[in-house]
Phi, psi and omega in degrees: 000129179281179180296318182294320175299314182301312180303312174310312183301312181299323177292320173300319180297311188298320186288321178299320185283322170298320176294323171296324184288323182292331176282322187260352187300154174300134177270119177301149176299132175285132185282144176229174180286140188250115172287147183299151178236180186291344183306321180304331188258357176300123188227202182291351179278008178300125180237350181199143174230129181237124185243119184241105184274145179303112181072016179247183180275134176299138177238140173232137179245123177220165179295135170263180180287353183267128175306128183064023173232129171255169178240129176264121170248136182220092187074221181289334188282142176225154178197141189290156170231131180297142177301335181291321174306306178307310179306322182292316183295317174302317172306313182298328181286318176296334174296339176308318185309331185260000179282159180291138176282147181224171180288149180308137170210186182282131182220046190262030182278308178219133171264129176242121177251126184241134180246133176219191183292340181274346181136201178260144178222160178226150177230138160250136191238118170285170182290154181294132185259166176297152183090359172082024184235157170227154179268132184236125179253117173269108184284149178181190170308326172234114179292152182231141182244131185228157177257123184226167183300135179302338172312318173302329177291318184278345174300312190270009165282150187308315182292322179298313175292317182298328175294352180270351186298145184289138186270347186287125170295332186232115180270136174272138180287321197250356189097340191252141179296337184275012185266002166287130180261341179208145178225132167238127179244127172239134169237183182295106176090355182224150175208141174222130176241123176245138175222165184247136178228121179053038172086357180237143176280145173223149170282130176253321180224142355288356173213168178267127179194156172298144187257156170281125182296317184287336173290323188286317178297321180301313180298315182293331177287320181295320181294313184294337183260357181288147173226153170280141170296325176189157170267140179245117182283325174243096176306131179282000184181179177280184185289329182296304183304329187261009181067019183258351170287330171236077186292148178284345179197146175231131178238126184239140172226151176235144183214117180291138192227126174235144175218154180253115181231132178058030187075001175257145170271112186258133178247135169224169181236120173278110180266116173238143185224136170233131181247135180252118184255218189269182178299132181262004176206162180307327184282344186068019176277346178235150186227149177284143181220138180247131179226139175205162180220147182222150172262133182234133176270113189298332187286323182246351176071008177289151194230129171228162194279141170261306170196166184076197355295147175227148178260140178210181183232132186227145182281133184301327184286340177285328184259342181300320176298352178276108191252139168270012181279114189296334178300335177287348183248345178297153179291138179279340176271139187297321188233134187265037178228149173302148181290336180286343179272358179285125187256338185203139178231125173239143181229127178229165173278142180199119181279351174244036175298335179278006176245138175297158182299152183303329174228144181294338175276013184297143178234178182295338183286342182278346183285157174307154183292332178279104185220154161251132180217155180240134178229134174280126174236104184058246181251010182244156178251151173235136185242136165244103184284175175301133173050044180225178179258151177311140171198168179285132176300142175297160181294328173296324170292326180292319186292323180295319181300314186296318183298314185300316182291329166300320186291320183285317187252350183235329185273120173298143180288160178282328172200160190220144175191173183261014174220147181285161171302154184295139175083006172303130189254122181282141181230314181212159168238130187249127178248123190243133177240136183223174178298114180068017180208167174195164184191151185251125180237132178257140183241124179231166175230146183212164166258119183236131180274124183229128178052042179083356188246124172272127193232146169297149178209162174255143181235122177247129181248123169234119184064225182263015181245155186235124181243136182249132173241130176254354184298132179301322177303325178292311184299318180298317178292325174290320176308317184289315176297323174294337176286316180297327186232073184295162170300140180297134171096000000 
């Protein structure tokens, strides 16, 4: 065969191959005119989405009682999904109205039913096709077929919806970390409960005492910000194997929730719990966690499931700062009233000042007759020294009084505990009276070791708690009081 014949043969082969490709190539779906569908009317009244895969388990996404929180239900299990996710999904669905209409074809992969105020509507979604498109059947009086981005089809796969589950173990009702009304932290051998009343936090367990507001807000914010690394659908073992039968920590939160139904305000309490188990990886940087939430009717104390329990994994570094040591939540100021609200200060010598009074109803009249006291008249103070008559304090005495009020009402303690430092010597008892409040304060002195150095310190006892102050002005004002009320005899 000569060169010319070979070229002609090659050209004939190429022409034959091109013709075969033109005959056999996949034909694109023909676009047709699209009549409006119910999708154009889908709005924010969407309340329920039911996903039924062919041969799979039905999944339901529905509004919860909590604003902007939805629940994904798969069999008996339920877990929250952010309302922002559902808003994004709604936009993907409504975008179908602008997608190109095509000829009818098989779209029997997943059936999606949507319920809103106008009733129920349905979509059928075919499997994702090559080219990043999927066929959507919009069911109605006249079915309409559209080509949409395959991402919409992947959302309705089981793994797609599960990936939308909220990773936070503690859901906020208002989106604010401060909406917890009660927090309980338990570790081995320790428990602390703090609760909010009239907008202020207080310690309830292991003792009733004023709480440090910043510390309580910080722990509430930390809890609201916790996230699980992942949710685990197939547990690798039972609670014993995962360390959840005897957890290293249990964290409970309570949140008051009110709804208006039929003109009546109904109150419920959302109880959320996080249990921390053993290591979830060889390095121990991740821990097993069990999470669940319940609704409680405060009138009957009956409890019903809200969602969970679910198994997850959480970072050790995220939960280690959460402590059940009560001293971290106690108020650092000795007296919880502003110094300008104090109306009277009475000071006596008392060798038992480190012990609370025999009765909580003790008044200044119960104190020994040898006393120093200050009384506020409008904006001026009057001072009555031992065996003396009332008079205006001298400038130096007035300065000492102001320092004393700062010590009692304004300055945070350097340390706090439920026992006084070893070797504390009782000196004085102070009875403080303020607008709507009063208190018995024991004053003592001690030598306390801090950072390897032993230093003089003032110890103030309020109720069963002891606060330690190292500041020189605190030591100087207590020394001045001791000189003003010397030991009898």
